[in-house]
Jmol script that loads the backbone (N, CA, C; Angstrom):
load data "model"
ATOM      1  N   MET A   1     121.247  22.377 111.348  1.00  0.00           N
ATOM      2  CA  MET A   1     120.847  23.300 110.468  1.00  0.00           C
ATOM      3  C   MET A   1     119.254  23.727 111.326  1.00  0.00           C
ATOM      4  N   SER A   2     118.801  24.670 110.917  1.00  0.00           N
ATOM      5  CA  SER A   2     118.123  25.785 111.769  1.00  0.00           C
ATOM      6  C   SER A   2     116.662  24.969 111.300  1.00  0.00           C
ATOM      7  N   VAL A   3     115.664  25.144 112.403  1.00  0.00           N
ATOM      8  CA  VAL A   3     114.217  25.078 111.449  1.00  0.00           C
ATOM      9  C   VAL A   3     113.580  25.578 110.164  1.00  0.00           C
ATOM     10  N   VAL A   4     114.797  27.016 110.068  1.00  0.00           N
ATOM     11  CA  VAL A   4     114.126  28.022 108.926  1.00  0.00           C
ATOM     12  C   VAL A   4     114.617  27.324 107.674  1.00  0.00           C
ATOM     13  N   ALA A   5     115.706  26.576 107.926  1.00  0.00           N
ATOM     14  CA  ALA A   5     116.267  26.081 106.652  1.00  0.00           C
ATOM     15  C   ALA A   5     115.354  25.219 105.979  1.00  0.00           C
ATOM     16  N   ASP A   6     115.311  24.227 107.651  1.00  0.00           N
ATOM     17  CA  ASP A   6     114.642  23.035 106.598  1.00  0.00           C
ATOM     18  C   ASP A   6     113.000  23.086 106.342  1.00  0.00           C
ATOM     19  N   ARG A   7     112.552  24.509 106.772  1.00  0.00           N
ATOM     20  CA  ARG A   7     111.256  24.819 106.234  1.00  0.00           C
ATOM     21  C   ARG A   7     111.065  24.698 104.974  1.00  0.00           C
ATOM     22  N   LEU A   8     112.453  25.943 104.369  1.00  0.00           N
ATOM     23  CA  LEU A   8     112.136  25.852 102.881  1.00  0.00           C
ATOM     24  C   LEU A   8     112.387  25.291 102.541  1.00  0.00           C
ATOM     25  N   LYS A   9     113.400  24.059 102.443  1.00  0.00           N
ATOM     26  CA  LYS A   9     113.541  23.723 101.742  1.00  0.00           C
ATOM     27  C   LYS A   9     112.318  22.387 101.918  1.00  0.00           C
ATOM     28  N   TYR A  10     111.496  22.151 102.789  1.00  0.00           N
ATOM     29  CA  TYR A  10     110.126  21.082 102.914  1.00  0.00           C
ATOM     30  C   TYR A  10     109.470  21.807 102.141  1.00  0.00           C
ATOM     31  N   LEU A  11     108.770  23.282 102.033  1.00  0.00           N
ATOM     32  CA  LEU A  11     108.087  23.391 101.565  1.00  0.00           C
ATOM     33  C   LEU A  11     108.681  23.622 100.083  1.00  0.00           C
ATOM     34  N   ARG A  12     110.217  24.026  99.383  1.00  0.00           N
ATOM     35  CA  ARG A  12     110.216  24.140  97.743  1.00  0.00           C
ATOM     36  C   ARG A  12     110.426  22.300  97.297  1.00  0.00           C
ATOM     37  N   TYR A  13     110.395  21.655  98.489  1.00  0.00           N
ATOM     38  CA  TYR A  13     110.424  20.014  98.004  1.00  0.00           C
ATOM     39  C   TYR A  13     108.140  19.417  97.842  1.00  0.00           C
ATOM     40  N   GLY A  14     107.755  20.176  98.728  1.00  0.00           N
ATOM     41  CA  GLY A  14     106.025  19.684  98.511  1.00  0.00           C
ATOM     42  C   GLY A  14     105.611  20.359  97.090  1.00  0.00           C
ATOM     43  N   VAL A  15     106.367  21.283  96.565  1.00  0.00           N
ATOM     44  CA  VAL A  15     105.387  21.643  95.209  1.00  0.00           C
ATOM     45  C   VAL A  15     106.772  21.113  93.749  1.00  0.00           C
ATOM     46  N   LYS A  16     107.260  20.636  94.247  1.00  0.00           N
ATOM     47  CA  LYS A  16     108.407  19.860  93.471  1.00  0.00           C
ATOM     48  C   LYS A  16     108.890  20.798  92.611  1.00  0.00           C
ATOM     49  N   LEU A  17     109.663  21.726  93.807  1.00  0.00           N
ATOM     50  CA  LEU A  17     110.202  23.176  92.293  1.00  0.00           C
ATOM     51  C   LEU A  17     111.993  22.986  92.364  1.00  0.00           C
ATOM     52  N   SER A  18     112.598  23.167  91.736  1.00  0.00           N
ATOM     53  CA  SER A  18     114.541  22.890  92.204  1.00  0.00           C
ATOM     54  C   SER A  18     114.462  24.682  92.264  1.00  0.00           C
ATOM     55  N   GLN A  19     115.399  24.671  93.209  1.00  0.00           N
ATOM     56  CA  GLN A  19     116.249  25.683  93.726  1.00  0.00           C
ATOM     57  C   GLN A  19     116.129  26.923  92.672  1.00  0.00           C
ATOM     58  N   LYS A  20     116.821  26.403  91.001  1.00  0.00           N
ATOM     59  CA  LYS A  20     116.551  27.084  90.090  1.00  0.00           C
ATOM     60  C   LYS A  20     115.217  28.027  89.672  1.00  0.00           C
ATOM     61  N   ASP A  21     113.742  26.428  89.588  1.00  0.00           N
ATOM     62  CA  ASP A  21     112.741  27.353  89.275  1.00  0.00           C
ATOM     63  C   ASP A  21     112.113  28.394  90.250  1.00  0.00           C
ATOM     64  N   LEU A  22     112.555  28.366  91.593  1.00  0.00           N
ATOM     65  CA  LEU A  22     111.950  29.075  92.786  1.00  0.00           C
ATOM     66  C   LEU A  22     112.285  29.991  92.653  1.00  0.00           C
ATOM     67  N   ALA A  23     114.155  30.451  92.292  1.00  0.00           N
ATOM     68  CA  ALA A  23     114.121  31.079  92.416  1.00  0.00           C
ATOM     69  C   ALA A  23     114.219  32.579  91.120  1.00  0.00           C
ATOM     70  N   GLU A  24     113.556  32.181  89.907  1.00  0.00           N
ATOM     71  CA  GLU A  24     112.822  32.940  89.257  1.00  0.00           C
ATOM     72  C   GLU A  24     111.272  33.054  89.357  1.00  0.00           C
ATOM     73  N   LYS A  25     110.758  31.838  90.284  1.00  0.00           N
ATOM     74  CA  LYS A  25     109.429  32.500  90.667  1.00  0.00           C
ATOM     75  C   LYS A  25     109.513  33.490  91.689  1.00  0.00           C
ATOM     76  N   LEU A  26     110.880  33.339  93.468  1.00  0.00           N
ATOM     77  CA  LEU A  26     110.751  34.679  94.213  1.00  0.00           C
ATOM     78  C   LEU A  26     111.776  35.569  93.284  1.00  0.00           C
ATOM     79  N   GLY A  27     111.989  36.305  92.866  1.00  0.00           N
ATOM     80  CA  GLY A  27     113.398  36.864  91.862  1.00  0.00           C
ATOM     81  C   GLY A  27     114.359  37.296  92.844  1.00  0.00           C
ATOM     82  N   ILE A  28     114.756  36.063  93.424  1.00  0.00           N
ATOM     83  CA  ILE A  28     116.226  35.861  94.502  1.00  0.00           C
ATOM     84  C   ILE A  28     116.938  34.966  93.622  1.00  0.00           C
ATOM     85  N   SER A  29     118.449  35.049  93.632  1.00  0.00           N
ATOM     86  CA  SER A  29     119.158  33.835  92.931  1.00  0.00           C
ATOM     87  C   SER A  29     119.288  32.444  93.741  1.00  0.00           C
ATOM     88  N   GLN A  30     119.860  31.671  92.560  1.00  0.00           N
ATOM     89  CA  GLN A  30     119.730  30.452  93.333  1.00  0.00           C
ATOM     90  C   GLN A  30     120.182  29.973  94.228  1.00  0.00           C
ATOM     91  N   PHE A  31     121.309  31.040  94.642  1.00  0.00           N
ATOM     92  CA  PHE A  31     122.970  30.189  94.660  1.00  0.00           C
ATOM     93  C   PHE A  31     122.346  31.028  96.547  1.00  0.00           C
ATOM     94  N   ALA A  32     121.484  32.199  96.408  1.00  0.00           N
ATOM     95  CA  ALA A  32     121.048  32.845  97.784  1.00  0.00           C
ATOM     96  C   ALA A  32     120.029  31.684  98.527  1.00  0.00           C
ATOM     97  N   ILE A  33     119.175  30.651  97.860  1.00  0.00           N
ATOM     98  CA  ILE A  33     117.888  30.107  98.190  1.00  0.00           C
ATOM     99  C   ILE A  33     118.934  29.039  98.608  1.00  0.00           C
ATOM    100  N   ASN A  34     120.254  28.160  97.957  1.00  0.00           N
ATOM    101  CA  ASN A  34     120.783  26.727  98.338  1.00  0.00           C
ATOM    102  C   ASN A  34     121.065  27.131  99.841  1.00  0.00           C
ATOM    103  N   ARG A  35     121.557  28.558 100.051  1.00  0.00           N
ATOM    104  CA  ARG A  35     122.658  28.990 101.155  1.00  0.00           C
ATOM    105  C   ARG A  35     121.108  29.351 102.904  1.00  0.00           C
ATOM    106  N   TYR A  36     120.121  29.182 102.078  1.00  0.00           N
ATOM    107  CA  TYR A  36     119.346  29.507 103.045  1.00  0.00           C
ATOM    108  C   TYR A  36     118.405  27.738 103.045  1.00  0.00           C
ATOM    109  N   GLU A  37     118.499  27.720 102.061  1.00  0.00           N
ATOM    110  CA  GLU A  37     118.456  26.116 102.349  1.00  0.00           C
ATOM    111  C   GLU A  37     119.115  24.934 103.303  1.00  0.00           C
ATOM    112  N   ASN A  38     121.343  25.120 103.253  1.00  0.00           N
ATOM    113  CA  ASN A  38     121.261  24.812 103.990  1.00  0.00           C
ATOM    114  C   ASN A  38     121.960  25.253 104.574  1.00  0.00           C
ATOM    115  N   GLY A  39     121.198  26.577 105.818  1.00  0.00           N
ATOM    116  CA  GLY A  39     121.459  27.457 106.289  1.00  0.00           C
ATOM    117  C   GLY A  39     123.250  27.819 106.388  1.00  0.00           C
ATOM    118  N   GLN A  40     123.668  27.735 105.519  1.00  0.00           N
ATOM    119  CA  GLN A  40     124.386  28.607 105.467  1.00  0.00           C
ATOM    120  C   GLN A  40     124.569  30.849 105.676  1.00  0.00           C
ATOM    121  N   ALA A  41     123.070  30.769 105.195  1.00  0.00           N
ATOM    122  CA  ALA A  41     123.152  32.191 105.627  1.00  0.00           C
ATOM    123  C   ALA A  41     121.334  32.727 105.755  1.00  0.00           C
ATOM    124  N   GLU A  42     121.170  33.090 106.779  1.00  0.00           N
ATOM    125  CA  GLU A  42     120.044  33.764 107.303  1.00  0.00           C
ATOM    126  C   GLU A  42     119.289  34.345 106.437  1.00  0.00           C
ATOM    127  N   ALA A  43     117.662  34.046 105.637  1.00  0.00           N
ATOM    128  CA  ALA A  43     117.248  34.599 105.038  1.00  0.00           C
ATOM    129  C   ALA A  43     116.648  36.460 105.501  1.00  0.00           C
ATOM    130  N   SER A  44     116.527  37.259 105.066  1.00  0.00           N
ATOM    131  CA  SER A  44     115.975  38.596 105.447  1.00  0.00           C
ATOM    132  C   SER A  44     114.170  37.781 105.368  1.00  0.00           C
ATOM    133  N   TYR A  45     113.643  39.442 106.568  1.00  0.00           N
ATOM    134  CA  TYR A  45     112.583  39.067 106.756  1.00  0.00           C
ATOM    135  C   TYR A  45     112.050  39.431 104.912  1.00  0.00           C
ATOM    136  N   GLN A  46     112.060  40.345 104.483  1.00  0.00           N
ATOM    137  CA  GLN A  46     111.440  40.347 103.686  1.00  0.00           C
ATOM    138  C   GLN A  46     110.884  39.266 103.199  1.00  0.00           C
ATOM    139  N   THR A  47     112.269  38.610 102.400  1.00  0.00           N
ATOM    140  CA  THR A  47     112.673  37.562 101.400  1.00  0.00           C
ATOM    141  C   THR A  47     111.962  36.415 102.184  1.00  0.00           C
ATOM    142  N   LEU A  48     111.335  35.917 103.514  1.00  0.00           N
ATOM    143  CA  LEU A  48     110.507  35.544 104.145  1.00  0.00           C
ATOM    144  C   LEU A  48     109.208  35.597 103.874  1.00  0.00           C
ATOM    145  N   LEU A  49     109.049  36.941 103.664  1.00  0.00           N
ATOM    146  CA  LEU A  49     107.587  36.976 104.041  1.00  0.00           C
ATOM    147  C   LEU A  49     106.932  36.393 101.746  1.00  0.00           C
ATOM    148  N   LEU A  50     108.333  36.711 101.326  1.00  0.00           N
ATOM    149  CA  LEU A  50     108.134  36.127 100.377  1.00  0.00           C
ATOM    150  C   LEU A  50     107.508  34.175 100.065  1.00  0.00           C
ATOM    151  N   TYR A  51     108.833  34.013 100.754  1.00  0.00           N
ATOM    152  CA  TYR A  51     108.405  32.415 100.384  1.00  0.00           C
ATOM    153  C   TYR A  51     106.858  32.443 101.293  1.00  0.00           C
ATOM    154  N   ALA A  52     106.525  32.893 102.377  1.00  0.00           N
ATOM    155  CA  ALA A  52     104.891  32.946 103.138  1.00  0.00           C
ATOM    156  C   ALA A  52     104.805  32.996 102.059  1.00  0.00           C
ATOM    157  N   ASP A  53     103.924  33.958 101.746  1.00  0.00           N
ATOM    158  CA  ASP A  53     103.567  34.393  99.856  1.00  0.00           C
ATOM    159  C   ASP A  53     102.803  33.316  99.160  1.00  0.00           C
ATOM    160  N   PHE A  54     104.680  33.240  98.461  1.00  0.00           N
ATOM    161  CA  PHE A  54     104.859  32.034  97.845  1.00  0.00           C
ATOM    162  C   PHE A  54     103.520  31.047  97.979  1.00  0.00           C
ATOM    163  N   TYR A  55     103.597  30.541  98.832  1.00  0.00           N
ATOM    164  CA  TYR A  55     103.540  28.695  99.283  1.00  0.00           C
ATOM    165  C   TYR A  55     102.462  28.891 100.197  1.00  0.00           C
ATOM    166  N   ASP A  56     101.488  30.585 100.735  1.00  0.00           N
ATOM    167  CA  ASP A  56     100.526  30.744 100.976  1.00  0.00           C
ATOM    168  C   ASP A  56     100.658  29.480 102.624  1.00  0.00           C
ATOM    169  N   VAL A  57     102.365  30.192 103.351  1.00  0.00           N
ATOM    170  CA  VAL A  57     101.575  29.916 104.708  1.00  0.00           C
ATOM    171  C   VAL A  57     102.329  30.773 105.448  1.00  0.00           C
ATOM    172  N   SER A  58     102.561  31.063 106.982  1.00  0.00           N
ATOM    173  CA  SER A  58     102.366  31.976 108.171  1.00  0.00           C
ATOM    174  C   SER A  58     103.488  31.843 108.325  1.00  0.00           C
ATOM    175  N   MET A  59     104.738  33.303 109.002  1.00  0.00           N
ATOM    176  CA  MET A  59     105.811  33.141 109.372  1.00  0.00           C
ATOM    177  C   MET A  59     105.593  32.208 110.266  1.00  0.00           C
ATOM    178  N   ASP A  60     104.951  32.399 111.136  1.00  0.00           N
ATOM    179  CA  ASP A  60     104.410  31.679 112.502  1.00  0.00           C
ATOM    180  C   ASP A  60     105.496  30.002 111.875  1.00  0.00           C
ATOM    181  N   TYR A  61     104.719  29.632 111.040  1.00  0.00           N
ATOM    182  CA  TYR A  61     105.383  27.780 110.546  1.00  0.00           C
ATOM    183  C   TYR A  61     106.615  28.088 109.844  1.00  0.00           C
ATOM    184  N   ILE A  62     106.961  28.855 109.191  1.00  0.00           N
ATOM    185  CA  ILE A  62     108.446  29.314 108.676  1.00  0.00           C
ATOM    186  C   ILE A  62     109.671  29.082 109.655  1.00  0.00           C
ATOM    187  N   TYR A  63     109.035  30.100 110.563  1.00  0.00           N
ATOM    188  CA  TYR A  63     109.938  30.024 111.711  1.00  0.00           C
ATOM    189  C   TYR A  63     109.990  28.890 113.370  1.00  0.00           C
ATOM    190  N   GLY A  64     108.778  27.955 113.096  1.00  0.00           N
ATOM    191  CA  GLY A  64     108.805  26.516 114.043  1.00  0.00           C
ATOM    192  C   GLY A  64     107.907  26.792 114.730  1.00  0.00           C
ATOM    193  N   ARG A  65     107.247  28.414 114.833  1.00  0.00           N
ATOM    194  CA  ARG A  65     107.100  28.531 116.488  1.00  0.00           C
ATOM    195  C   ARG A  65     105.204  26.998 115.788  1.00  0.00           C
ATOM    196  N   THR A  66     105.162  27.224 115.174  1.00  0.00           N
ATOM    197  CA  THR A  66     103.671  25.989 115.058  1.00  0.00           C
ATOM    198  C   THR A  66     103.945  25.041 113.766  1.00  0.00           C
ATOM    199  N   ASP A  67     103.242  24.359 113.856  1.00  0.00           N
ATOM    200  CA  ASP A  67     103.409  22.827 113.337  1.00  0.00           C
ATOM    201  C   ASP A  67     102.549  22.809 111.964  1.00  0.00           C
ATOM    202  N   LYS A  68     101.898  23.856 112.079  1.00  0.00           N
ATOM    203  CA  LYS A  68     100.716  24.181 111.311  1.00  0.00           C
ATOM    204  C   LYS A  68     101.035  25.057 109.836  1.00  0.00           C
ATOM    205  N   PRO A  69     100.590  24.722 109.266  1.00  0.00           N
ATOM    206  CA  PRO A  69     101.432  26.011 108.021  1.00  0.00           C
ATOM    207  C   PRO A  69     100.348  27.210 108.024  1.00  0.00           C
ATOM    208  N   GLN A  70      99.010  27.266 108.101  1.00  0.00           N
ATOM    209  CA  GLN A  70      98.448  27.935 108.333  1.00  0.00           C
ATOM    210  C   GLN A  70      98.173  28.783 109.959  1.00  0.00           C
ATOM    211  N   GLY A  71      99.866  28.841 110.833  1.00  0.00           N
ATOM    212  CA  GLY A  71      99.706  29.353 111.332  1.00  0.00           C
ATOM    213  C   GLY A  71      98.476  29.020 112.365  1.00  0.00           C
ATOM    214  N   THR A  72      99.040  30.179 113.418  1.00  0.00           N
ATOM    215  CA  THR A  72      98.178  29.647 114.818  1.00  0.00           C
ATOM    216  C   THR A  72      97.151  30.668 115.148  1.00  0.00           C
ATOM    217  N   LEU A  73      95.958  30.771 114.646  1.00  0.00           N
ATOM    218  CA  LEU A  73      95.151  31.432 115.277  1.00  0.00           C
ATOM    219  C   LEU A  73      95.005  31.760 116.579  1.00  0.00           C
ATOM    220  N   TYR A  74      94.688  33.540 117.235  1.00  0.00           N
ATOM    221  CA  TYR A  74      94.665  33.452 118.363  1.00  0.00           C
ATOM    222  C   TYR A  74      93.749  34.332 118.854  1.00  0.00           C
ATOM    223  N   GLU A  75      92.564  33.247 119.789  1.00  0.00           N
ATOM    224  CA  GLU A  75      91.294  33.889 119.838  1.00  0.00           C
ATOM    225  C   GLU A  75      91.301  35.312 121.403  1.00  0.00           C
ATOM    226  N   PHE A  76      91.589  36.494 121.239  1.00  0.00           N
ATOM    227  CA  PHE A  76      91.531  37.291 121.780  1.00  0.00           C
ATOM    228  C   PHE A  76      90.594  37.472 122.781  1.00  0.00           C
ATOM    229  N   ARG A  77      90.499  37.479 124.024  1.00  0.00           N
ATOM    230  CA  ARG A  77      89.743  37.818 124.717  1.00  0.00           C
ATOM    231  C   ARG A  77      89.542  38.579 126.270  1.00  0.00           C
ATOM    232  N   PRO A  78      88.927  40.071 126.266  1.00  0.00           N
ATOM    233  CA  PRO A  78      89.626  40.664 127.038  1.00  0.00           C
ATOM    234  C   PRO A  78      89.152  39.867 128.022  1.00  0.00           C
ATOM    235  N   LYS A  79      90.373  40.827 129.129  1.00  0.00           N
ATOM    236  CA  LYS A  79      90.196  40.420 130.969  1.00  0.00           C
ATOM    237  C   LYS A  79      89.599  41.978 131.470  1.00  0.00           C
ATOM    238  N   VAL A  80      88.404  40.775 131.910  1.00  0.00           N
ATOM    239  CA  VAL A  80      87.116  41.562 132.371  1.00  0.00           C
ATOM    240  C   VAL A  80      87.460  41.649 134.130  1.00  0.00           C
ATOM    241  N   ILE A  81      87.181  42.521 134.989  1.00  0.00           N
ATOM    242  CA  ILE A  81      86.689  42.834 136.170  1.00  0.00           C
ATOM    243  C   ILE A  81      85.677  41.819 136.570  1.00  0.00           C
ATOM    244  N   GLU A  82      85.805  40.774 137.601  1.00  0.00           N
ATOM    245  CA  GLU A  82      84.887  40.176 137.808  1.00  0.00           C
ATOM    246  C   GLU A  82      84.017  41.095 138.873  1.00  0.00           C
ATOM    247  N   ASN A  83      82.840  41.187 138.871  1.00  0.00           N
ATOM    248  CA  ASN A  83      81.790  41.382 139.426  1.00  0.00           C
ATOM    249  C   ASN A  83      82.061  43.525 139.411  1.00  0.00           C
ATOM    250  N   SER A  84      82.518  43.956 138.093  1.00  0.00           N
ATOM    251  CA  SER A  84      82.821  44.883 138.054  1.00  0.00           C
ATOM    252  C   SER A  84      81.527  45.721 137.731  1.00  0.00           C
ATOM    253  N   GLU A  85      80.865  46.491 139.149  1.00  0.00           N
ATOM    254  CA  GLU A  85      79.896  47.330 138.511  1.00  0.00           C
ATOM    255  C   GLU A  85      79.876  48.681 137.252  1.00  0.00           C
ATOM    256  N   GLU A  86      81.205  48.943 136.746  1.00  0.00           N
ATOM    257  CA  GLU A  86      81.274  49.533 135.173  1.00  0.00           C
ATOM    258  C   GLU A  86      80.571  48.643 133.847  1.00  0.00           C
ATOM    259  N   MET A  87      81.253  47.514 134.614  1.00  0.00           N
ATOM    260  CA  MET A  87      80.637  46.825 132.941  1.00  0.00           C
ATOM    261  C   MET A  87      79.256  46.168 133.071  1.00  0.00           C
ATOM    262  N   TRP A  88      78.860  46.180 134.633  1.00  0.00           N
ATOM    263  CA  TRP A  88      77.541  45.732 134.105  1.00  0.00           C
ATOM    264  C   TRP A  88      76.575  47.372 133.978  1.00  0.00           C
ATOM    265  N   GLN A  89      77.654  48.561 133.944  1.00  0.00           N
ATOM    266  CA  GLN A  89      76.361  49.668 133.506  1.00  0.00           C
ATOM    267  C   GLN A  89      76.619  49.903 131.822  1.00  0.00           C
ATOM    268  N   PHE A  90      77.935  48.557 131.505  1.00  0.00           N
ATOM    269  CA  PHE A  90      77.788  48.986 129.834  1.00  0.00           C
ATOM    270  C   PHE A  90      77.090  48.225 129.890  1.00  0.00           C
ATOM    271  N   ILE A  91      77.043  47.478 129.962  1.00  0.00           N
ATOM    272  CA  ILE A  91      76.036  45.969 129.338  1.00  0.00           C
ATOM    273  C   ILE A  91      74.247  45.844 129.739  1.00  0.00           C
ATOM    274  N   GLU A  92      73.820  47.033 130.571  1.00  0.00           N
ATOM    275  CA  GLU A  92      72.715  47.784 131.243  1.00  0.00           C
ATOM    276  C   GLU A  92      72.606  48.351 129.193  1.00  0.00           C
ATOM    277  N   MET A  93      73.124  49.122 129.338  1.00  0.00           N
ATOM    278  CA  MET A  93      73.681  50.740 128.359  1.00  0.00           C
ATOM    279  C   MET A  93      73.565  50.023 126.784  1.00  0.00           C
ATOM    280  N   CYS A  94      73.687  48.765 126.433  1.00  0.00           N
ATOM    281  CA  CYS A  94      74.022  48.281 125.237  1.00  0.00           C
ATOM    282  C   CYS A  94      72.479  47.384 124.640  1.00  0.00           C
ATOM    283  N   PHE A  95      71.768  47.175 126.020  1.00  0.00           N
ATOM    284  CA  PHE A  95      70.121  47.057 125.118  1.00  0.00           C
ATOM    285  C   PHE A  95      68.638  47.419 125.368  1.00  0.00           C
ATOM    286  N   ASP A  96      67.858  47.605 124.594  1.00  0.00           N
ATOM    287  CA  ASP A  96      66.515  48.408 124.827  1.00  0.00           C
ATOM    288  C   ASP A  96      65.793  47.531 126.576  1.00  0.00           C
ATOM    289  N   PRO A  97      66.043  48.491 126.727  1.00  0.00           N
ATOM    290  CA  PRO A  97      64.721  47.878 128.031  1.00  0.00           C
ATOM    291  C   PRO A  97      63.150  47.753 127.996  1.00  0.00           C
ATOM    292  N   ASN A  98      62.887  48.223 126.792  1.00  0.00           N
ATOM    293  CA  ASN A  98      61.991  47.448 126.574  1.00  0.00           C
ATOM    294  C   ASN A  98      61.625  45.680 126.117  1.00  0.00           C
ATOM    295  N   SER A  99      62.567  45.419 125.350  1.00  0.00           N
ATOM    296  CA  SER A  99      62.419  44.464 124.444  1.00  0.00           C
ATOM    297  C   SER A  99      62.372  43.297 125.623  1.00  0.00           C
ATOM    298  N   PRO A 100      61.163  42.361 124.456  1.00  0.00           N
ATOM    299  CA  PRO A 100      61.235  41.226 125.614  1.00  0.00           C
ATOM    300  C   PRO A 100      62.850  40.321 125.992  1.00  0.00           C
ATOM    301  N   MET A 101      63.648  40.391 125.167  1.00  0.00           N
ATOM    302  CA  MET A 101      64.702  38.952 125.371  1.00  0.00           C
ATOM    303  C   MET A 101      65.847  40.599 126.196  1.00  0.00           C
ATOM    304  N   ASN A 102      65.917  41.797 126.951  1.00  0.00           N
ATOM    305  CA  ASN A 102      66.482  42.205 127.252  1.00  0.00           C
ATOM    306  C   ASN A 102      67.079  41.193 128.240  1.00  0.00           C
ATOM    307  N   ASP A 103      67.400  40.539 129.632  1.00  0.00           N
ATOM    308  CA  ASP A 103      67.382  40.105 130.929  1.00  0.00           C
ATOM    309  C   ASP A 103      68.123  38.478 130.106  1.00  0.00           C
ATOM    310  N   ARG A 104      67.604  37.864 129.070  1.00  0.00           N
ATOM    311  CA  ARG A 104      68.449  37.010 128.755  1.00  0.00           C
ATOM    312  C   ARG A 104      69.454  37.001 127.661  1.00  0.00           C
ATOM    313  N   LEU A 105      69.296  38.520 127.271  1.00  0.00           N
ATOM    314  CA  LEU A 105      70.798  39.348 126.470  1.00  0.00           C
ATOM    315  C   LEU A 105      71.630  39.459 127.091  1.00  0.00           C
ATOM    316  N   LYS A 106      71.401  40.126 127.778  1.00  0.00           N
ATOM    317  CA  LYS A 106      72.360  41.117 129.368  1.00  0.00           C
ATOM    318  C   LYS A 106      73.041  39.559 129.969  1.00  0.00           C
ATOM    319  N   HIS A 107      72.161  38.549 130.448  1.00  0.00           N
ATOM    320  CA  HIS A 107      72.820  37.676 130.801  1.00  0.00           C
ATOM    321  C   HIS A 107      74.303  36.618 129.801  1.00  0.00           C
ATOM    322  N   LEU A 108      73.428  36.538 128.972  1.00  0.00           N
ATOM    323  CA  LEU A 108      74.221  35.344 127.359  1.00  0.00           C
ATOM    324  C   LEU A 108      75.307  36.325 127.500  1.00  0.00           C
ATOM    325  N   LEU A 109      75.644  37.967 126.778  1.00  0.00           N
ATOM    326  CA  LEU A 109      76.495  38.916 127.156  1.00  0.00           C
ATOM    327  C   LEU A 109      77.918  38.909 128.506  1.00  0.00           C
ATOM    328  N   ALA A 110      76.966  38.797 130.026  1.00  0.00           N
ATOM    329  CA  ALA A 110      77.957  38.825 131.148  1.00  0.00           C
ATOM    330  C   ALA A 110      78.510  37.219 131.085  1.00  0.00           C
ATOM    331  N   GLU A 111      78.154  36.501 131.098  1.00  0.00           N
ATOM    332  CA  GLU A 111      78.603  35.406 130.528  1.00  0.00           C
ATOM    333  C   GLU A 111      79.516  35.255 129.629  1.00  0.00           C
ATOM    334  N   MET A 112      79.554  35.636 128.094  1.00  0.00           N
ATOM    335  CA  MET A 112      80.906  35.789 127.566  1.00  0.00           C
ATOM    336  C   MET A 112      81.215  36.471 127.667  1.00  0.00           C
ATOM    337  N   LEU A 113      81.681  37.504 128.620  1.00  0.00           N
ATOM    338  CA  LEU A 113      82.411  38.145 129.121  1.00  0.00           C
ATOM    339  C   LEU A 113      83.405  37.847 130.508  1.00  0.00           C
ATOM    340  N   GLY A 114      82.654  36.852 130.894  1.00  0.00           N
ATOM    341  CA  GLY A 114      83.586  36.262 132.467  1.00  0.00           C
ATOM    342  C   GLY A 114      82.826  36.914 133.745  1.00  0.00           C
ATOM    343  N   GLU A 115      82.042  37.007 132.915  1.00  0.00           N
ATOM    344  CA  GLU A 115      81.639  38.187 134.422  1.00  0.00           C
ATOM    345  C   GLU A 115      80.488  37.133 135.164  1.00  0.00           C
ATOM    346  N   VAL A 116      79.491  36.430 134.421  1.00  0.00           N
ATOM    347  CA  VAL A 116      79.227  35.590 135.350  1.00  0.00           C
ATOM    348  C   VAL A 116      79.805  33.797 135.302  1.00  0.00           C
ATOM    349  N   LYS A 117      80.250  32.967 136.388  1.00  0.00           N
ATOM    350  CA  LYS A 117      80.072  31.141 136.122  1.00  0.00           C
ATOM    351  C   LYS A 117      79.000  30.772 135.844  1.00  0.00           C
ATOM    352  N   THR A 118      79.187  29.821 134.713  1.00  0.00           N
ATOM    353  CA  THR A 118      78.271  29.131 135.459  1.00  0.00           C
ATOM    354  C   THR A 118      78.271  27.792 135.511  1.00  0.00           C
TER     355      THR A 118
END
end "model"
wireframe off; spacefill off
backbone 0.3
color backbone group
């Protein structure tokens, strides 16, 4: 059986719904739910979105890409060219040169962007 079929069945069991009850809530046929859960048919993307919204889980979870129902949150981190003059110019223009914290703030921003190795 496929991961998707297993997940759909597991989610339904988790909230103690019959296939009939779930069909009514999602607006799809009980026959379709049975086929999805037994791996005899593949649900469309739109149908899987209905499942994800109903159970409040991520599509990554339904597709078996993660075991965390809320999904995997990716933290974007821009690729920075080390010792880039352009990056330092950008950092310089971000801060008020008259501020007493100017140097410290610039250094922290550079560390966050990966320019300075600590």
